[in-house]
N, C-alpha and C positions, 0 to 999 in steps of 0.2 A: 228467695236469697236477696240480701241487700246488695247495693253497689260495692260496698266494702268487701263483702264475701266473695264476689266475682273478681274484683280487682286484685285482691290478695290471696286468692284461692290457693295457689302453689305454696306460698310462704305459710299459711295457716295449716295446710296439710303436712308439710315438712316439720313445722314446729310440733304439732300434735304427735307425729311419729317420734320426734326426737325426745319429747317428754316422757313418753311411755318407755322407750328403749333405755334411756338413761335412768329413769326411776327403778326399772327392773334390775339393770345391772348394778346400780348403786346398793339396792338391798343385799344382793349376793356379796358385794364388796364388804358391806357392813358385817355380815355373818362370818365372812373370812377373817376380819379383824377381831372378832369375838367368837371363836368357835364353841367354846363351852357354853355361853349364853344362847348361841344359835340352836343349840339342842333343845332348848326350853321355849323357844318361840312357838306360839301358836299362829295359825293362819291370820287371825285378827290382829296379831302384833306386827306381823310382817305387812299387812295391809296399811297399819298406822305408819310404819316406816315409810312405805311407798308414797303415801299422801304427804309426809313431810317433805320429800323431794319434789313433788308436784307444786307444793306451796311456794317453795323458794324459787323455782323455775318460773312460775307465774309472775312472781315480784321482779325477778331479774328481767324478764321479757318486758314487763310493763315499763321498767325504767329505760331499757334500750329502745323500745319502740318509739318513745317520745323523742329520741335522737335521730331516728331514721325515717319516721313517717310524718306526713303533714299533721299539724295539731288537730285539724278538724276530723281526721280519719282515725286518730289513735284511740279514742274511747270505744268506737264501734269495732275497731280491730280487736281489742281486748275481749269484748263481748263475744265476738265470732270465734276467737281463739278458745274461749270456754266451751263453746258448742262444738268445736272441732275435736277437742280432747274428749268430750263426753261421747261423741260418735265414735272416735277411734277406740275408746275404752270399751264401749259396748261391743264393737266388732271383735275385740280381743277376748272378751269374756264370753261371747256368744256360744263357742263350742262347749263351755262348762255348763251354762245354764240354758241352752237351747235357743232357737231362733224367736221363740215367743217370749222371751225374758222382757220384763217391764223396764223401759229406759228410765222412767221417772226416778227410781232410786238412785241410779248412776248420776243422773243430772243433779239431783239434790246433793250428793256426795261431792261432786266436782264444784258446784256453786258454793257449798260450805267451805271447801278447801280455798277457793278464791277469796271468800270474805275473811277467812281466818288469816290468810296471807297478808291481806291489806292491814288488818288490825294488828299483826305481829310485827311486821317489817317496814311499814310506811313511815314509822316515827324516825327511821334512820335516814339522815339527809346526806347524800354523797352522790358523786358522778361515778357511775358504774364502770366507765372506761378508764378510770384512773385508780391508782393505788392510794389508799388513805386510811387513817386509823378508824374512821367511822365504818367504812366498808369492812374492814377486819373484824370490827366489833359485832357487825350484823351476821357475818359468816360464822363467827365463833358462837353467836347466840343460836344460829341454826344447827351447828354441830352438837350443841348441848341438847336441843330438842330431839335430835335423833338418838342420842345416847339414852335420853329419858324414855323415848319410845321403845327402846330395846330392853328397858328395865334395868340399865346399868348407868344411872345417872352419875355424871362427873367422869366417866371413863375417857381418858385423854386421847387413847389410840383411836377409838371409834369417833370421837368428836373431830379429831384431826383428818381422818379419812373422809368423813362427811364434808368437811369444809373444802377439801381438795376436789372432791366430786362436783361440788357446786361451782367452784372457781373454773374447772376444766370445761364446764358447759357454756361459759360466757362467750368464748370465741365462736362456737358453733351457732349460738343464737344470733350474734352479730352477722355472721356470714349469711344466714337465712334472710334477715331483715334487709341486708344490703344487696340481695339478690344473688349471692355467690353460692357455690356448692358447700355445704357444711362438711366438716371432716367426719369420716365414718365413726360411729359410736364405738366400734371395737377399738380404734386408734385411741379414743378417749379413756376407754377402760384400761388399755395398756399403759398409757401416760400415768394414770392415777395410781395403777397397780405397782409402778416403780417407786412411788414415793412411800417413805416409811417414817414412823415417829423416830426422832433422834434418840439414840441410846446414850445415857451418861457414860463418860470416859471410864468412870470407876467400875462400871458393870462389865467392861471388856477385859478378856484375857490378854496376856502378853502377846500370844500368837495372833489374836484378832486385830490388836493394835498395829502389828507390823505386816498385816496383809497388804498387797499392792492396791493402791488407790483405784476405786472403781470396780473391784472384784465382785461386788455384791449387786451390781446394776443388772436389772432384768431386761434383756434386749428383746427376747420373744416370749410371749405369754400365750397359753391355750386355756380356754374357759368353757365349761359345759354348764348349761342352764336347763332345769327342768320346768316345763310349763304344761301342767296337766299330765297327759300321757305322752307328750313329746319331749324329746331332749335335743336341745340345739347346741352344737359345739362350734366355737369360732376361735380364731387366733388374731394376735395383734403384735405390731412392732413398736418398740420405742420410737417416738417421733424423730429424734435427733439420729437414731441409727438408720431410720428410713431415708432421711435427707442424704446421708453419707454413701448410700448405695447407688451403684450405676444401674441403668435400666436392665441389662442382662443379669446382673447379680439379683435384682429384685424378681425378675421372672423365674429364675432358678429357685429362689427361696420361696416364692409363691407356690411353684409346682410341689416342692418338697413338703411344705407345711400344710398344703391341701391333703396330701396323703397321710401326714401325721394325724390331722384332725379327723380324717375319715376312720383311721385305725382306732384312735382313742375314743372318738364319739360312739362308734359301734361297741366298743368294749364297755364304756360307761353305760350305755343304754341296756346292755345285756345283764347288768348287775344292779342297776340303780333301783329297780322296783322289787327286787327279791327280799324276802323277810330277813335274810342275814345282814343286809345292807340298809335296813330302813333308817336307823339313826344316822348313818353316814349321808344318806340321801337327803334327810330333812335339814342336815347341817349345810347343805348346798355346796359341798366340796366335790371337785372333779379331779 
């Protein structure tokens, strides 16, 4: 283990965990935005989408690490991050492939993702902490690649959702690099989940146009994710809603939502693997 690995061990571990959690949640989010196409996706297709999110996060971290780390440490830090993600991914996949699984293939896959990330995104020159047209162009390019990976090239809704997911992860990466606690990935999923592609005014009915402002905002969300034979159910609050709550209110909501998650999670797990619900399960809906 090199000096950089030791000095930044905590940040590397947190980033690796963040990368895998956000990639997994983002794949589910993409499937929710294209449920018909989700039914047609094979495992290798979902893996391709997963890798697209890993690629963009490696690039964003590379840009941000140059702002928060000494220049002499930054190259080694990124190499160590590649190793940390490889190890974390091996540990996640181990239950499916067994403890004797060869790490070489995973290492080559992550290495190829990092190399392709550089080839694809390094040509965009911008300061990642600021809003600018070049940054928007890169994120739009990323969104298009995700839509391509899903087999629905040019799909505006999927592309927009992917762009929002990538944008939402930037504050978490910044927090980790600066030594702060990153926001829970569940909160990030809730934040992205509240964003929708704008609908043209002409497509709305009269009743819809006259509904009270804000009536469609999702304040609380619950999501179930299937990983192998395990079902994980989690909940999240809209970030602004969370900020408006008093501590006692937050405690009451937490207690209530934990009960809701337990009930929904158990119900989902009881039907998710039955023959009757096979197509629904593959679509990733909860």
